[in-house]
Structure formats: structure tokens, C-alpha cells
N, C-alpha and C positions, 0 to 999 in steps of 0.2 A: 273562138267560137263564133266567127262572123256569120256562118250559115245557121246558126241555132236561133230558133224563133224566140222573140222577146216574150218572156213569161212574167206573171205578175203574182205578188205575194202579199198577204197580210201578216204583219209581225206585231204582236201585242206587247205592251210594255216597253217600247222601243225609243224612248226619249234619251236614255243613257245606258251605260253599262252593257250587259249581255245583249239585251235586245237591239241597242244601237250597233253594236258589233255584227251581229247577224244580219241586219239590214245593210250594213256596209258591205259585207261580203257578197251578198246578193246584187247589189247596185253595181259592184265592181265588175261582176261577170254579165251585166247588161240586162238584169231583171228589173222590172218595175215594182215598186214597194209602196203600200200603204202602211204607215206607222201609226201606233195608237199609244195613248197614255192619259193620264189623269188631267194634266195641265196644259194649256195651250202654248204658252211661251216657250218652255223647253222643247215642245214638240216642233215649233217653228224653227227654232235654233238647230235642232237635230236634222231637219229636213233641209234647211240651208247648207248644213255641213255635207249632207249626203248628195245634194244635187237636185234642186227642185224640179228639173225637167223630167226626172224619173221617179219622184216621191211625192205622195200626197200624205196629209196627216189628218187624223180626226181625233179630237180630244174627248175623253169621256171615261166612265169607270168600266173596267173590262168585264164585270159582272152585271152590267145594267144592259138589259136586252134591247132596249131603244137604241143605245149606243152601238151595239153589236150590228143591228140592222142598218143603222146610218153608215157604218164603216164599210159594210159589204156593198151597200148601194153605191157609195161614192167610188169604191174601187172598181166596181163594174162599169160605172159610168166613164170613169177616167181611163181605164185600160181595157175594158171589154172581157175581162176574164180573171179568174182567181184560180192560179195553178197550185199555189202553195199556201200553207197556213202554219204559222209558228205560234203556238200558245206558250209564250214566254212569260206573261205576267204572273207574279206571285207576291205573297206577303207573309211576313212573320213578325208581327208586333210585340211579341213576348219572349222572354227567356226564363226558364225554370222548370220544375218538376211538372209533369202533365197534370197530376191531380191538384196541383195549386191553381190551375187556370179556371177561368169560368167557361160555361157552356156558350156564352155569347162569343167568346173569343174563339172557341172551337169552331163554331158555326161560320164565323167570318172567314177563318183560314181556309176551311174546307169549300166554301162557297166560291172564293176567289182563285184558289189554287186547282180546284178539281171541277166544280159545277160550271164555272165559266168555260173552262177548256171543252166540256161537253157541249155547252150551248154554242160556242163559236164553230165547233166541228159540225154540230147538227145544222146550223144556218148556212155555213159555207156549202155543205153537202147539198142542201136543198136549192141553193141559189145558183151553183155552178158545177161542182165536182161530181155531184151524182150522175149527171149526164156526160161529162167531159173527162172525168179522171183527175188525178192530182196526187199530191203527196203532203203529208202533215208531219210536223216535228213537235213534240211536247218537250219542254224544258223541265226536267225533274231535278233530282239531287241524289248524291250518294246517301244523303239522310234518309232517303226512301228504300235503301238496300240493307240497312242494319240500324239497331238502336242508336239514337243520337242525343246523348244527355243534354238537357237544357233546351232542345229545340224538337221535343217529341212530337208535338202536334204538326209541326211543319213536316217532319219526317213521315208522319202518318199520311198527311195530304199528298206527299210526293209518291208514296208507296202506292196510293190510290190512283195516282196519275199514271204510274207504270202499268198497273193493272188495266186502266182504261186504254192505254196505248195498245196492249196486247188484244184485249177484246175487240177494239175497232179495227186492228189489222186483220183479224180473222172475218169480221163482218164485212169490211169494205173492200177486200180484195175481189178480183185482181186488178180493178182499175184504179184504185186509191191505196197508196202505201202509207202506213202509219208506223213511225218510230220515236224514240225518245233519246235524249241525252241526259247524262247524269253527272253533273260537275261536282267536284269537291270545292275547296275554298277558292274562289276567283276574286281577284282584286277589284272590288266594286264597292260603291258606297253602301249597297245593300248588305254586303258581307263584312263590312269594316270592323264591326265588333269583335269579329272571330280572329283577327290578325293584327290590329291596330297596336303599335308599341312593341310587338313581339313577332314580327314577321320572320326574322331570321329563326327564331325558335320553332315556330310552326313549320316552316319550310324544311326543317331537318327530317321531319317525318316522312317526307315525300322523296322517293327514290331519284326522282329527276331534279331534286334539289331547289325547287322553286314552287311557289304558288301559281295558279292559273292567272291568265289575264283575259279579258273579254274576247280577244281575237281568237284564242284557242278554242272556245266554244263556237264563234261566229263560223270559222272554216269548217268544223265538224258538222255543223247544222247545214251549211251550204252543200257539203258533200251528200248528206242524206237527202237533200232536195235537188239531187241531180240525176241524170241519166246513168251516171256511174254507179249508182246505188239501186238500179232498177230491179235487183233481185233481192233486196233487203227490205223486210217489213217485220213488224212485230218486235223489234230489237230495242234494247236500251244500251247505248254506247256510253260506257263509263269514261269520263275524263277527269282524271284524278292525279296524274303524275305518278302512278303506281302506289299511291298511299294505301289503298284497301288491301293490297298484297302484304303490307307490313303491319296492318292493324293501326295505321297511323291516323285515321280519320274517325272522329266519334268518340 
């Protein structure tokens, strides 16, 4: 892709796991990337791993509007453009039946997983994409596609994110494409409780015989943020090793 113009992306929640793998996939093809996360030290380590000549980092809470504005301003200052946005940040601080949870927990999950994606998109649109076009990918989950015992509010938030993806795809076309990915269990610290100590047992429910790894999601997101996906919008790409086809997730 030597003749491909350098493009710039913001990837939220990218100090480790899926977000870092997405940033890595973009950097490897020549894109410039701003990664965000709550804590400065892990972000600095991730940026060093990715290559600091192509990467900047901005620490802060993804649902903090001042942080969003700072990251967008610094990306424009460093790279002069924001072609891509990946709303990857997410939280799921509880496990159990939905009605056992507090309304404060419900608000926190929805605020971080859904409202922040709306806010990032709105701000990036106003700052650059509205006039110049671009592409957005929201990182959802298979939990947003069917009931997910134990993580119901997380699933609810991801279902809302999938709906937001579809709505924005309709509203922002033709110059901006909006898609989502919906991974099943991916081997990250975030999902560790879902497979730790029983990975082989869990993987038996996946026709491809293994759990996902962050690079599986990174390469899929990079594709959706490429010219090769220029006729794809409003879609949710399921990344589950075939598990939903056998009822093996949830």
C-alpha cells in the first residue's frame, strides 16, 4: 500500500487487549493512531510497543467529555485528520441476574458502553468527519445478539450499541460508514473470568475449536476500516468461531 495516503484513527480503550490489537493492525498498514485509556503508564507502554513515530496517546476516562475533546484536538494537531474512529472501550463490573443489580451499576454500564460511543462519534463528526468523511467501528459483543446469563446488562448495552451503529449508518451515509463487530469470548484480561481454568471446556462449544484472540478482532476491524469495505455499512460482523450457530455462547 505504498501509494495509499496515511490516514489517522482514534481507538478508545487501547492500552491492552482488543483495543491494542486493533491499533496494531492499523499501525502495521501505515495508519497513524491515537490510543486512549484510563491510565497513563499502560498507554505509554502500549505506544512504545506500537511505535511512537506513528502513535500518540491520551489518558482519561472514555465517558469524560473533556477527555474526548482533548484526544480529538491532539489527534488533529499531530496528524491533521481523523479518518477512523473505533469505539472499543467497555465495562462490565458485575456478574449476576439483572434484577439483583443496582440502578447505579446499570447507568455506569450504559454510560461507558453506549453513551460514550455516541459522544465520541458526535465530536469526531463535528471536528473532521462531517466535512471529510470517514469510517467508524463499534466493538459490540455476541452478548448483544441474544440473552447472556450473568452479564445481562452488559448484553443490553451492546444491543443498544448495535442499534446505534445501524442508526448512524443510515444517518451518516454516504460519506461516513458505520459498522460493528460482535466478538464471542476473546482471551483478554477483560474476559478472563469467562474461561480461566476451563478454556478447553469452553472452546469445545466453538466449531473452530478455540477461543478468540485479540488479533482476530484487530484484523476484522482493520478490514472494516479499509477501502476494501467501501460498500459495507450498518453491519455487525460476528466474530465467534461459529459458536452462535451451535448455541454455544450464552
